[in-house]
Every structure is written in structure tokens, then in C-alpha cells.
Rosetta silent file (secondary structure, phi, psi, omega in degrees, C-alpha in Angstrom):
SEQUENCE: MHPQNPIQTALITGGNGNLGRLIADRLLADGKSVIRFDIPGTEPASTRPHETIISGDIRDQQLVESILTEHQPDTIYHLASLLSGSSEADHEAAWEINATASFHLLKCSVKHGVRTFFFAGTNASYGGGLTDPMPEDAPQWPENLYGATKVAVERLGVFFKLKNDLDFRVLRFPMVLSPFAPTTAVTAYPSHALRAAVNHSAFVFPVAAQTGMSTMFLDDVINSIIDFSYAPRSQITQHAYNLHGYFMSVETLIAEIQQHYPNFRYRYEINPVVETLISNWPDTIIDRHARADWGWNPRFDLAQSVTHMLKLLAPPE
SCORE:     score description
SCORE:     0.000 S_00000001
   1 L     0.000  145.320  177.015    2.124   43.979  -19.779 S_00000001
   2 L  -129.924   73.691 -172.018    4.710   45.212  -22.266 S_00000001
   3 L   -62.449  -21.547 -178.640    2.794   45.204  -25.561 S_00000001
   4 L   -79.834   -7.513 -174.657    5.604   46.994  -27.381 S_00000001
   5 L   -73.651  134.807 -174.512    8.042   44.183  -26.684 S_00000001
   6 L   -83.026   -3.022  179.937    9.073   42.248  -29.812 S_00000001
   7 L   -59.047  129.976  175.102    9.525   38.844  -28.106 S_00000001
   8 L  -116.494  -45.755 -176.945    7.368   36.235  -29.818 S_00000001
   9 E  -132.065  124.889 -177.191    8.939   32.868  -28.989 S_00000001
  10 E  -121.109  134.371  170.719   11.163   32.209  -25.975 S_00000001
  11 E   -98.970  128.146  177.611   13.232   29.164  -25.083 S_00000001
  12 E  -115.209  111.209  172.843   13.776   28.714  -21.335 S_00000001
  13 E   -82.175  144.901 -168.995   16.545   26.323  -20.332 S_00000001
  14 L    66.943   31.543 -169.616   15.952   24.991  -16.849 S_00000001
  15 L   -72.089  -11.596  177.501   12.372   25.790  -17.761 S_00000001
  16 L  -102.117    1.907  178.055   10.758   23.497  -15.187 S_00000001
  17 L   -78.528 -178.325 -174.445   12.732   24.890  -12.259 S_00000001
  18 H   -62.565  -43.012  176.979   11.505   27.464   -9.789 S_00000001
  19 H   -74.479  -45.005 -173.818   12.600   30.458  -11.842 S_00000001
  20 H   -58.818  -45.229 -176.368   11.914   28.889  -15.216 S_00000001
  21 H   -72.181  -30.871  177.238    8.298   28.005  -14.655 S_00000001
  22 H   -71.579  -37.078  174.712    7.502   31.415  -13.145 S_00000001
  23 H   -65.353  -40.527  176.988    9.097   33.180  -16.109 S_00000001
  24 H   -58.953  -43.250  179.017    7.083   30.897  -18.394 S_00000001
  25 H   -56.627  -45.946 -177.504    3.908   31.915  -16.553 S_00000001
  26 H   -66.934  -42.520 -179.367    4.641   35.592  -17.137 S_00000001
  27 H   -65.673  -43.366  178.898    5.543   35.150  -20.802 S_00000001
  28 H   -63.291  -39.624  177.933    2.460   33.069  -21.535 S_00000001
  29 H   -63.734  -26.505  178.369    0.281   35.651  -19.795 S_00000001
  30 L   -90.130    8.122  175.416    1.814   38.245  -22.118 S_00000001
  31 L    84.169   17.239  178.785    0.854   36.222  -25.176 S_00000001
  32 L   -89.320  158.714  169.611    4.280   34.760  -25.962 S_00000001
  33 E   -92.817  140.062 -172.250    5.042   31.223  -27.116 S_00000001
  34 E  -130.886  133.752  170.166    7.290   29.323  -24.708 S_00000001
  35 E  -112.472  117.591  178.726    9.525   26.267  -25.010 S_00000001
  36 E  -101.593  116.357 -177.424   10.524   24.877  -21.616 S_00000001
  37 E  -113.235  123.611 -177.897   13.631   22.688  -21.813 S_00000001
  38 E  -156.544  175.128 -176.956   14.751   20.782  -18.733 S_00000001
  39 L   -71.052  152.062  178.186   16.038   17.434  -17.504 S_00000001
  40 L   -58.328  146.059  179.701   13.756   14.363  -17.589 S_00000001
  41 L    95.524   -3.637 -179.932   11.595   13.891  -14.525 S_00000001
  42 L  -110.394    4.524 -173.639   10.794   17.576  -14.080 S_00000001
  43 L   -64.499  142.889  174.444    7.955   17.794  -16.608 S_00000001
  44 L   -70.253  163.453 -178.110    4.677   19.433  -15.533 S_00000001
  45 L   -67.803  -29.201 -179.007    1.529   17.312  -15.451 S_00000001
  46 L  -149.744  164.512  177.172    0.011   19.191  -18.392 S_00000001
  47 L  -113.144  163.144 -179.234    0.839   21.876  -20.904 S_00000001
  48 L  -112.490  166.002  175.708   -0.968   25.088  -21.797 S_00000001
  49 L   -55.130  139.953  178.500   -1.689   26.724  -25.146 S_00000001
  50 L    69.183   18.788 -179.629    1.484   28.113  -26.783 S_00000001
  51 E  -123.185  131.980  177.108    3.666   26.056  -24.416 S_00000001
  52 E  -122.236  134.155  177.878    6.023   23.238  -25.437 S_00000001
  53 E  -110.020  126.002  178.344    7.828   20.962  -22.975 S_00000001
  54 E  -127.457  129.664  178.925   11.059   19.287  -24.065 S_00000001
  55 E  -105.313  142.326  179.389   13.090   16.957  -21.863 S_00000001
  56 L   167.175 -174.719 -177.651   16.785   16.334  -22.333 S_00000001
  57 L  -104.726  127.523 -179.762   20.332   17.157  -21.339 S_00000001
  58 L   -59.958  -19.421  178.317   21.669   20.648  -22.006 S_00000001
  59 L   -79.705  -10.714 -178.984   24.968   18.935  -22.932 S_00000001
  60 L   -80.112   93.695 -174.709   23.285   17.179  -25.877 S_00000001
  61 H   -62.376  -37.043 -179.655   24.416   19.460  -28.693 S_00000001
  62 H   -65.073  -40.690  178.468   22.381   17.643  -31.334 S_00000001
  63 H   -65.704  -45.672  179.521   19.195   18.023  -29.293 S_00000001
  64 H   -59.635  -43.671  178.100   19.845   21.712  -28.620 S_00000001
  65 H   -59.714  -41.851 -178.107   20.486   22.264  -32.327 S_00000001
  66 H   -67.495  -35.851  178.972   17.228   20.519  -33.217 S_00000001
  67 H   -63.944  -45.862 -179.491   15.241   22.636  -30.739 S_00000001
  68 H   -69.740  -33.999  178.092   16.502   25.893  -32.215 S_00000001
  69 H   -65.369  -45.747 -175.763   16.036   24.601  -35.760 S_00000001
  70 H   -74.752  -43.432 -170.385   12.431   23.545  -35.179 S_00000001
  71 H   -98.892  -18.681  176.613   11.178   26.330  -32.906 S_00000001
  72 L    47.601   56.307  178.435   13.327   29.302  -33.994 S_00000001
  73 L   -65.598  143.043  174.543   13.126   31.215  -30.686 S_00000001
  74 L   -90.654  -15.235 -178.216   13.924   34.888  -30.895 S_00000001
  75 E  -137.656  140.765  174.990   14.794   35.011  -27.178 S_00000001
  76 E  -123.183  131.879  169.599   16.557   32.596  -24.821 S_00000001
  77 E  -106.573  105.607 -174.103   16.398   32.651  -21.036 S_00000001
  78 E   -96.421  101.322 -176.744   19.374   30.512  -20.035 S_00000001
  79 L  -113.953  -15.598 -174.011   18.808   29.305  -16.473 S_00000001
  80 L   -65.427  126.638  175.133   20.034   25.687  -16.640 S_00000001
  81 L  -171.265  159.402  165.366   23.023   25.013  -14.394 S_00000001
  82 L   -80.156  136.713  179.061   24.324   22.994  -11.505 S_00000001
  83 L   -81.391 -178.117 -168.084   24.137   25.106   -8.356 S_00000001
  84 H   -59.833  -47.520 -177.711   27.000   25.692   -5.945 S_00000001
  85 H   -63.549  -45.753  178.888   26.726   22.537   -3.827 S_00000001
  86 H   -65.845  -33.663  178.692   26.333   20.210   -6.801 S_00000001
  87 H   -66.415  -39.525  177.903   29.149   22.005   -8.597 S_00000001
  88 H   -69.345  -30.402 -179.398   31.536   21.401   -5.710 S_00000001
  89 H   -73.608  -27.717 -178.079   30.500   17.749   -5.584 S_00000001
  90 L  -146.632   89.037 -176.052   31.301   17.174   -9.273 S_00000001
  91 H   -61.713  -41.105 -176.783   33.620   19.731  -10.816 S_00000001
  92 H   -65.184  -46.131  178.103   33.766   18.090  -14.225 S_00000001
  93 H   -63.126  -38.919 -179.988   29.988   17.882  -14.618 S_00000001
  94 H   -60.657  -43.746 -179.691   29.672   21.476  -13.390 S_00000001
  95 H   -67.648  -41.252 -179.312   32.030   22.745  -16.063 S_00000001
  96 H   -63.478  -44.640 -176.300   30.365   20.685  -18.803 S_00000001
  97 H   -77.244  -47.653 -172.538   26.829   21.790  -17.846 S_00000001
  98 H   -79.666  -37.929 -173.062   27.450   25.350  -16.742 S_00000001
  99 H  -106.041  -59.515 -175.460   30.232   26.440  -19.098 S_00000001
 100 H   -61.855  -46.391  179.176   30.745   24.144  -22.105 S_00000001
 101 H   -62.253  -34.815  177.967   27.027   23.657  -22.771 S_00000001
 102 H   -67.092  -38.614  176.596   26.524   27.415  -22.478 S_00000001
 103 H   -58.693  -47.463 -179.093   29.253   28.007  -25.063 S_00000001
 104 H   -66.696  -35.497  177.558   27.520   25.689  -27.522 S_00000001
 105 H   -66.569  -39.664  176.835   24.133   27.295  -26.808 S_00000001
 106 H   -63.173  -45.801 -179.676   25.587   30.749  -27.488 S_00000001
 107 H   -62.132  -42.316  179.350   27.177   29.547  -30.711 S_00000001
 108 H   -66.799  -35.140  178.564   23.924   27.886  -31.784 S_00000001
 109 H   -61.976  -42.938  177.675   21.988   31.053  -30.923 S_00000001
 110 H   -64.074  -43.699 -178.747   24.081   33.088  -33.328 S_00000001
 111 H   -59.359  -38.190 -173.705   23.681   30.450  -36.045 S_00000001
 112 L  -100.871   12.048  171.761   19.880   30.454  -35.737 S_00000001
 113 L    74.296   25.333  174.271   19.383   34.196  -35.441 S_00000001
 114 L   -60.963  134.169 -176.690   18.381   34.420  -31.781 S_00000001
 115 L   -86.708  -50.550 -174.697   18.031   38.108  -31.004 S_00000001
 116 E  -121.824  133.982 -179.370   18.199   38.305  -27.196 S_00000001
 117 E  -125.697  106.962  177.267   20.024   35.947  -24.839 S_00000001
 118 E   -93.398  133.180  178.591   19.347   36.423  -21.123 S_00000001
 119 E  -123.044  130.033 -179.975   21.757   34.776  -18.680 S_00000001
 120 E   -83.498  108.565  177.724   21.099   34.431  -14.952 S_00000001
 121 E   -91.787 -170.400 -175.662   24.215   35.560  -13.109 S_00000001
 122 E  -159.877  154.165  173.761   24.966   35.579   -9.408 S_00000001
 123 H   -72.912   -7.468  172.393   26.926   37.390   -6.751 S_00000001
 124 H   -67.585   -8.976  175.771   28.787   34.091   -6.299 S_00000001
 125 H   -75.593   -6.398  174.459   30.817   35.350   -9.264 S_00000001
 126 L  -102.858  156.077  175.690   32.601   37.590   -6.743 S_00000001
 127 L   -98.637 -156.840  179.914   35.025   36.389   -4.119 S_00000001
 128 L   -86.354 -178.962  176.492   35.682   37.606   -0.596 S_00000001
 129 L    67.992   30.187 -177.056   37.130   40.854    0.654 S_00000001
 130 L   -81.614  149.265  172.689   34.595   42.995   -1.178 S_00000001
 131 L   -70.124  142.490 -179.885   34.000   46.650   -0.459 S_00000001
 132 L  -127.162  117.239    2.706   30.663   47.290    1.232 S_00000001
 133 L   -63.527  146.345 -178.713   28.629   48.825   -0.381 S_00000001
 134 E   -81.548  123.193 -179.603   29.914   46.847   -3.355 S_00000001
 135 L   -72.165  162.254 -177.434   30.539   49.056   -6.395 S_00000001
 136 L   -69.905  -20.672 -179.637   29.271   48.085   -9.827 S_00000001
 137 L  -103.371   23.045  177.704   32.787   47.650  -11.168 S_00000001
 138 L   -59.694  137.892 -179.559   33.986   45.323   -8.394 S_00000001
 139 L   -69.778  144.518 -179.552   36.369   42.699   -9.813 S_00000001
 140 L   -98.937  106.027  175.124   35.025   39.158  -10.154 S_00000001
 141 L  -130.684   78.072 -175.436   37.358   36.614   -8.569 S_00000001
 142 L   -63.763  154.110 -177.365   35.076   33.764   -7.448 S_00000001
 143 L  -113.019    9.488  171.771   36.217   31.301   -4.821 S_00000001
 144 L  -139.231  165.564 -173.580   34.127   28.313   -5.910 S_00000001
 145 H   -69.255  -35.687  177.415   33.619   26.528   -9.219 S_00000001
 146 H   -54.918  -50.048  178.273   29.984   27.573   -9.549 S_00000001
 147 H   -62.319  -38.311  179.571   31.036   31.222   -9.487 S_00000001
 148 H   -63.785  -39.590  178.758   33.892   30.532  -11.894 S_00000001
 149 H   -67.332  -35.441  178.724   31.527   28.988  -14.445 S_00000001
 150 H   -64.642  -42.772  177.464   29.213   31.971  -14.153 S_00000001
 151 H   -63.589  -41.251 -179.640   32.069   34.385  -14.870 S_00000001
 152 H   -58.902  -44.347 -178.588   33.174   32.224  -17.805 S_00000001
 153 H   -70.269  -37.200  175.531   29.722   32.374  -19.409 S_00000001
 154 H   -56.688  -46.619 -178.232   29.455   36.115  -18.833 S_00000001
 155 H   -68.391  -38.908  176.467   32.717   36.630  -20.693 S_00000001
 156 H   -60.961  -44.953 -178.748   31.720   34.206  -23.457 S_00000001
 157 H   -61.920  -40.753  178.249   28.421   36.011  -23.910 S_00000001
 158 H   -66.067  -36.038  175.595   30.102   39.383  -24.202 S_00000001
 159 H   -58.470  -48.446  179.239   32.467   37.887  -26.792 S_00000001
 160 H   -67.423  -31.400  177.015   29.477   36.776  -28.900 S_00000001
 161 H   -64.782  -47.260 -176.817   27.811   40.139  -28.318 S_00000001
 162 H   -74.230  -35.651 -175.309   30.812   42.084  -29.597 S_00000001
 163 H   -85.883  -36.161 -172.368   31.701   39.706  -32.435 S_00000001
 164 H  -120.857    4.913  178.722   28.232   38.652  -33.636 S_00000001
 165 L    63.383   27.253  173.120   25.938   41.397  -32.298 S_00000001
 166 L   -70.707  131.554  179.695   24.023   38.959  -30.074 S_00000001
 167 E   -79.685   82.878 -175.721   21.949   40.952  -27.581 S_00000001
 168 E   -93.348  126.526 -175.023   23.456   39.247  -24.518 S_00000001
 169 E  -131.222  140.302 -178.320   22.130   40.401  -21.137 S_00000001
 170 E  -131.483  135.209  165.401   23.071   39.429  -17.579 S_00000001
 171 E  -117.141  134.029  176.089   21.535   40.069  -14.169 S_00000001
 172 E  -106.579  124.630 -174.528   23.475   39.136  -11.046 S_00000001
 173 E  -104.105  145.937  172.816   21.293   38.275   -8.075 S_00000001
 174 L   -83.491 -156.916  173.426   22.075   38.368   -4.333 S_00000001
 175 E   -60.778  142.356 -178.302   20.503   35.978   -1.806 S_00000001
 176 E  -118.693  125.891  170.821   16.901   35.200   -2.778 S_00000001
 177 E   -81.522  120.332 -174.586   14.041   34.661   -0.344 S_00000001
 178 L  -146.314  137.715  175.324   11.924   31.970   -1.969 S_00000001
 179 L   -70.021  -10.829 -178.292    9.216   29.525   -0.892 S_00000001
 180 L  -105.439   14.467 -178.775   10.853   27.039   -3.266 S_00000001
 181 L   -57.807  130.110  179.800   14.357   27.150   -1.777 S_00000001
 182 L   -59.019  137.976 -178.394   15.906   23.649   -1.904 S_00000001
 183 L   -64.799  -23.682 -178.090   15.998   22.041    1.526 S_00000001
 184 L   -85.297   -7.348 -177.415   19.612   21.005    0.927 S_00000001
 185 L   -84.305  101.280 -174.218   20.806   24.564    0.257 S_00000001
 186 H   -67.072  -26.436  178.937   22.391   25.603    3.558 S_00000001
 187 H   -77.386   -6.100  177.666   22.797   29.216    2.433 S_00000001
 188 H   -92.826   26.272 -176.576   18.998   29.392    1.981 S_00000001
 189 H   -56.967  -31.918  178.053   18.522   29.317    5.766 S_00000001
 190 H   -61.977  -42.626  178.500   16.301   32.468    5.769 S_00000001
 191 H   -65.173  -39.355  178.788   13.745   30.731    3.548 S_00000001
 192 H   -66.335  -35.912  179.306   13.995   27.572    5.661 S_00000001
 193 H   -65.195  -38.426  178.291   13.475   29.585    8.850 S_00000001
 194 H   -65.459  -39.508  177.272   10.235   31.021    7.475 S_00000001
 195 H   -64.974  -40.232  178.000    8.986   27.539    6.640 S_00000001
 196 H   -61.864  -39.946  179.716    9.860   26.393   10.165 S_00000001
 197 H   -61.247  -44.489  179.428    7.882   29.296   11.614 S_00000001
 198 H   -62.634  -36.247 -179.022    4.800   28.331    9.597 S_00000001
 199 L   -85.331    2.779 -178.981    5.192   24.724   10.739 S_00000001
 200 L    57.883   38.263  179.199    5.635   25.844   14.376 S_00000001
 201 L  -107.885  150.193  173.275    9.035   24.144   14.419 S_00000001
 202 L   -71.685  150.483 -178.185   12.199   25.299   16.113 S_00000001
 203 E  -127.553  143.959  178.163   14.925   26.428   13.731 S_00000001
 204 E  -107.986  114.892  178.637   18.712   26.253   13.938 S_00000001
 205 E   -84.481  133.432 -178.352   20.505   29.182   12.317 S_00000001
 206 L   -87.856    1.455 -179.916   23.934   28.317   10.868 S_00000001
 207 L  -133.081  166.367 -176.770   25.236   31.898   11.166 S_00000001
 208 L   -72.559  164.523 -174.239   25.448   34.534   13.895 S_00000001
 209 L   -59.031  -38.939 -176.000   22.664   36.979   14.712 S_00000001
 210 L   -85.224   -7.785 -175.917   24.319   39.962   13.030 S_00000001
 211 L   -75.018  135.541  178.688   25.358   38.043    9.914 S_00000001
 212 E  -170.272 -174.162 -178.581   23.495   38.875    6.741 S_00000001
 213 E  -163.932  174.853  175.136   23.792   40.079    3.171 S_00000001
 214 E   -59.735  137.516 -172.557   22.040   41.775    0.287 S_00000001
 215 E  -141.623  152.479  172.339   18.745   40.005   -0.407 S_00000001
 216 E  -134.769  153.534  173.530   15.816   40.013   -2.841 S_00000001
 217 E   -87.729  148.287 -175.218   12.375   38.428   -2.751 S_00000001
 218 H   -52.241  -43.802 -178.037   11.565   35.877   -5.466 S_00000001
 219 H   -60.014  -36.059  177.632    8.815   37.985   -7.034 S_00000001
 220 H   -69.796  -31.546  175.017   11.291   40.813   -7.535 S_00000001
 221 H   -61.859  -49.115  179.921   13.692   38.390   -9.221 S_00000001
 222 H   -63.051  -45.842  178.502   10.986   37.409  -11.721 S_00000001
 223 H   -56.996  -43.111 -177.210    9.899   41.034  -12.192 S_00000001
 224 H   -66.436  -40.955 -179.747   13.478   42.105  -12.859 S_00000001
 225 H   -63.336  -46.554 -179.459   14.096   39.355  -15.433 S_00000001
 226 H   -64.690  -49.689 -178.841   10.924   40.159  -17.360 S_00000001
 227 H   -60.085  -41.832 -177.995   11.402   43.936  -17.220 S_00000001
 228 H   -67.533  -43.864 -178.239   15.071   43.640  -18.200 S_00000001
 229 H   -70.880  -25.281  178.110   14.473   41.273  -21.095 S_00000001
 230 H   -83.900  -17.542 -175.192   11.634   43.473  -22.395 S_00000001
 231 L   -64.563  140.048  176.662   13.653   46.701  -22.220 S_00000001
 232 L   -58.097  143.769 -177.800   14.697   48.152  -25.593 S_00000001
 233 H   -59.565  -29.372 -178.996   18.295   47.383  -26.441 S_00000001
 234 H   -63.437  -20.630 -179.721   18.980   51.108  -26.725 S_00000001
 235 H   -88.063  -10.578 -174.944   18.450   51.416  -22.949 S_00000001
 236 L   -90.891  111.505 -176.899   21.018   48.740  -22.058 S_00000001
 237 L  -106.275  -10.619 -176.010   24.392   50.366  -21.382 S_00000001
 238 L  -118.333  150.831  172.981   26.092   47.590  -19.381 S_00000001
 239 L   -67.582  -36.958 -177.529   27.071   44.031  -20.255 S_00000001
 240 E  -145.126  150.115 -179.388   25.785   42.918  -16.833 S_00000001
 241 E  -124.882  135.836  169.930   23.825   44.518  -14.002 S_00000001
 242 E   -88.994  146.697  177.817   23.957   43.880  -10.267 S_00000001
 243 L  -122.988  150.571  178.130   20.711   44.061   -8.302 S_00000001
 244 L  -140.322  135.142  175.081   20.007   44.858   -4.643 S_00000001
 245 L  -102.779  -66.291 -178.804   16.784   44.622   -2.685 S_00000001
 246 E  -163.315  163.233  174.227   17.558   45.157    0.997 S_00000001
 247 E   -87.150  135.983  176.980   19.931   44.067    3.728 S_00000001
 248 E  -135.122  121.858  171.848   18.745   41.191    5.890 S_00000001
 249 E  -104.912  171.731  177.698   20.542   39.797    8.934 S_00000001
 250 H   -60.507  -43.894 -175.450   19.385   36.904   11.088 S_00000001
 251 H   -68.643  -34.372  176.616   18.234   39.244   13.854 S_00000001
 252 H   -71.816  -34.465  176.219   16.209   41.451   11.501 S_00000001
 253 H   -64.798  -45.261  179.388   14.642   38.336    9.969 S_00000001
 254 H   -59.926  -42.900 -179.791   13.717   36.990   13.398 S_00000001
 255 H   -59.970  -38.784  178.721   12.156   40.318   14.359 S_00000001
 256 H   -71.330  -40.460  178.103    9.938   40.193   11.263 S_00000001
 257 H   -60.072  -42.556 -176.352    8.991   36.549   11.835 S_00000001
 258 H   -70.640  -13.228  170.931    7.996   37.323   15.416 S_00000001
 259 H   -66.736  -26.906 -178.229    5.586   39.981   14.160 S_00000001
 260 H  -106.400  -35.264 -178.765    3.581   37.056   12.796 S_00000001
 261 L  -129.088   82.728 -174.977    4.699   34.182   15.034 S_00000001
 262 L   -58.930  -24.487 -177.746    5.629   35.635   18.456 S_00000001
 263 L   -96.702   16.590  178.497    6.501   32.169   19.791 S_00000001
 264 L   -56.288  125.562 -177.156    8.952   31.355   17.008 S_00000001
 265 L  -105.268  139.300 -177.694   11.719   29.229   18.557 S_00000001
 266 E  -156.252  162.807  172.118   15.297   29.261   17.340 S_00000001
 267 E  -152.556  177.208 -176.515   18.892   28.713   18.343 S_00000001
 268 E  -119.951  133.853  167.519   22.327   29.018   16.781 S_00000001
 269 L  -135.363   97.027 -170.883   24.809   26.370   15.656 S_00000001
 270 L   -67.142  124.694  171.705   27.405   28.249   13.648 S_00000001
 271 L   -95.653  110.863 -173.346   28.547   26.521   10.477 S_00000001
 272 H   -57.910  -35.108 -178.972   31.983   28.083    9.811 S_00000001
 273 H   -66.776  -47.435 -179.545   31.742   27.559    6.051 S_00000001
 274 H   -67.988  -41.488  178.944   28.333   29.224    5.765 S_00000001
 275 H   -58.773  -45.742  179.738   29.273   31.956    8.240 S_00000001
 276 H   -64.514  -43.256 -178.436   32.398   32.828    6.252 S_00000001
 277 H   -61.390  -51.134 -177.622   30.543   32.731    2.959 S_00000001
 278 H   -68.081  -39.398 -179.758   27.687   35.017    4.031 S_00000001
 279 H   -62.733  -31.628 -178.284   29.990   37.350    5.960 S_00000001
 280 H   -77.530  -19.002 -179.689   32.125   37.848    2.855 S_00000001
 281 L   -85.377  147.126 -172.303   29.190   38.908    0.712 S_00000001
 282 L   -72.033  150.349  174.938   28.190   42.583    0.808 S_00000001
 283 L   -75.576  -33.094 -178.164   25.297   43.976    2.810 S_00000001
 284 L  -133.212  136.740  179.359   24.555   46.540    0.115 S_00000001
 285 E  -120.941  124.837  179.127   25.134   46.342   -3.637 S_00000001
 286 L   -72.368  126.823 -177.580   25.132   49.465   -5.744 S_00000001
 287 L  -133.252   36.463 -172.041   22.703   49.010   -8.643 S_00000001
 288 H   -65.113  -32.354 -179.650   22.288   52.544   -9.935 S_00000001
 289 H   -67.467  -39.133  177.641   22.729   51.623  -13.608 S_00000001
 290 H   -62.847  -39.435  179.983   19.880   49.108  -13.464 S_00000001
 291 H   -69.178  -39.860 -176.512   17.670   51.744  -11.864 S_00000001
 292 H   -79.242  -37.510 -171.571   18.657   54.458  -14.341 S_00000001
 293 H   -79.638  -48.640 -173.562   18.803   52.420  -17.558 S_00000001
 294 H  -131.592   16.369  167.555   15.717   50.219  -17.506 S_00000001
 295 L    82.342   23.864  176.707   13.807   51.220  -14.393 S_00000001
 296 L   -58.513  131.148  176.590   14.751   48.519  -11.890 S_00000001
 297 L  -157.899  110.384 -177.994   13.031   49.211   -8.587 S_00000001
 298 L   -61.319  140.509 -178.382   12.355   46.464   -6.019 S_00000001
 299 L   -97.670  -11.333 -176.712    8.712   46.227   -4.990 S_00000001
 300 L  -121.002  125.701  167.518    9.319   44.243   -1.788 S_00000001
 301 L   -92.304 -173.692 -176.177   11.218   45.347    1.313 S_00000001
 302 H   -61.685  -48.237 -177.399   12.073   42.910    4.118 S_00000001
 303 H   -61.145  -44.016  179.500    8.759   43.246    5.955 S_00000001
 304 H   -66.058  -37.583  179.120    6.740   42.812    2.756 S_00000001
 305 H   -63.093  -46.867 -179.047    8.868   39.852    1.709 S_00000001
 306 H   -63.833  -45.138  179.711    8.364   38.039    5.009 S_00000001
 307 H   -58.462  -45.458 -177.785    4.625   38.728    5.025 S_00000001
 308 H   -70.052  -41.001  178.130    4.222   37.435    1.496 S_00000001
 309 H   -59.636  -46.306 -178.662    6.469   34.428    2.063 S_00000001
 310 H   -62.275  -36.175  176.224    4.531   33.351    5.143 S_00000001
 311 H   -64.978  -41.870 -179.556    1.273   33.546    3.178 S_00000001
 312 H   -67.285  -33.937 -177.825    2.728   31.407    0.412 S_00000001
 313 H   -83.805  -19.300 -175.901    4.064   28.845    2.886 S_00000001
 314 L   -65.502  139.403  178.068    0.940   28.643    5.033 S_00000001
 315 L   -65.558  148.786  179.824   -1.107   25.449    4.578 S_00000001
 316 L   -62.532  143.344 -178.320   -4.450   25.920    2.807 S_00000001
 317 L   -81.061    0.000    0.000   -7.349   26.552    5.105 S_00000001
């Protein structure tokens, strides 16, 4: 609990997604009012006290304007976006949803007096050839459109911060271990491997045994977003913060899985695209400002993450 935090009403775009609904859970538990805005077909079966569900398209400027007019959120958690695979499949839609819609949401936020605007960044905003450990001032030259849209919104947000005093905040996340990882996301192979272990299925790794990158567990992602958004503005010294949990390679993941499932079966079929992508991302990301400024400290290491993930994935007894 953060009783001193001034947040009263929060709008979460992408509010029915895996991150959005977990952030909503935390905010509601802290006594906040929450508006969850997401695409039709993602609505929960029921709503809770102080929770509003709104369905629509983030590109619908009139709808977005009406939401801010009616509900007057003091804080926005902007999570809505097309992810990397969908962005590559439809560049125009990716730019409209990820970048143009974000511009209009930022502009609308200033108009309606939103105080804090949290934006979910990503290490996909960096390209290849990075120094490892990656310094906090590493240049952002993304090599896919998803990353390019993320950089665009970061820069837009800082523009509104400097020009209009919007409290714009960004966290950039590495690979995330999550029980909700989309089955179509090939870079989420660690999460898929854990599900295969629980199901006693063989798994095919798309990268080599030594290949890995900086990783965080889902619970730490949620913890970091809540802690960061609750931190007093006086403690925030950076426009954006990188986060790091631990390094995880395929072989270290397998070793942890076999602590729980000694007969876990696997093999390798290297996907050159995924191998290149993961290999180019850093094993360690320096995050000293996040630790010093607002107390970021991951609560899960690799072993704890795997143990917790397997419990979450296990079928009910």
C-alpha cells in the first residue's frame, strides 16, 4: 500500500490485457477508481466496485475525448499497442495505433488536466550492436517498426512534459517471463517452455543453449509499474528508466526446469531471426537510476521466477 499517493482515478488503455488487468487489480486494492479501456471482445465477465469497462478503438479520437471528459482521470497508464509481430504484419496500423493515437492521447491528457502519464516502453526501442552491460544512455536506434513507434512516443511524451509540465514517465522492460505469454510470440519461448514442462510435453527451443538476455518476472513488472507511478515526482530524475532482473539463457532455464521436472524433454531447431534478435539484446542492463531514485529492486531471481511460474501454470488439483 502507498497511502500517501495522490492517485484517485486511473485510466488504463489496453486495460483488459495481461498487464492492464493486473495493474487494475493493484489499483483497486489500493482504493483507486479504475477505467479499463480496450478493444471489443476483451471485456471481463463482470465488473467490481469503482471499476468501469469501456470498449472501443484507441484511434477513435472522439471516444477518447469523451472518456477523459466524463471520468477526468488524474493518471493514465498507456499500455495499448500492437506488439512486434502484429506491427511487422501491418505497418500502417502499427503507426496509427502505437504512435498517432498516443499523440492524440497525450494532447488530450494535457487538455483535461491529467497529472501523471505512464508509458510502457521496451528494450525493442534499441537496435543491435549494444554494449553489454548496456549503459543507461545507450542510443535508441530500433530495427523494427514496433521499436520505432515506442521511441516516437517516448520523445512525444517528453515534448509534452517539457512544454506542458505533464508528468510523463517511462519504464523500458526486457524479456518478461509470464504465464500469459501469447502462444504466437516466438520470442516468448522461455514462458512456452515452462508451460510445456507442466504439460509433460517436449519443447523445441528456437535459439542455442547459450543464447539469452536480460529478463524479468511478470510480478516484478507489475510491482515496478505501481511503485514507479506512485513515487513522488521529486524523486524522478530521468525521462525514462531501464530495468533489469537477471540474465537467463536457455541452458540456465533448462537447469531450473529440471529441478522440478527432471524428465523435461527438449531439442533445438534454431530460428535465425529469433536467434539474431535475442543475441543482439544485452545480457545485463544497468538500472542504477531506477534503484537510486525510486527504490526499484527486483523481488524474483531466476529460480524464484521458475518456481512461481510453474505453480501458476500447474492445473488445479
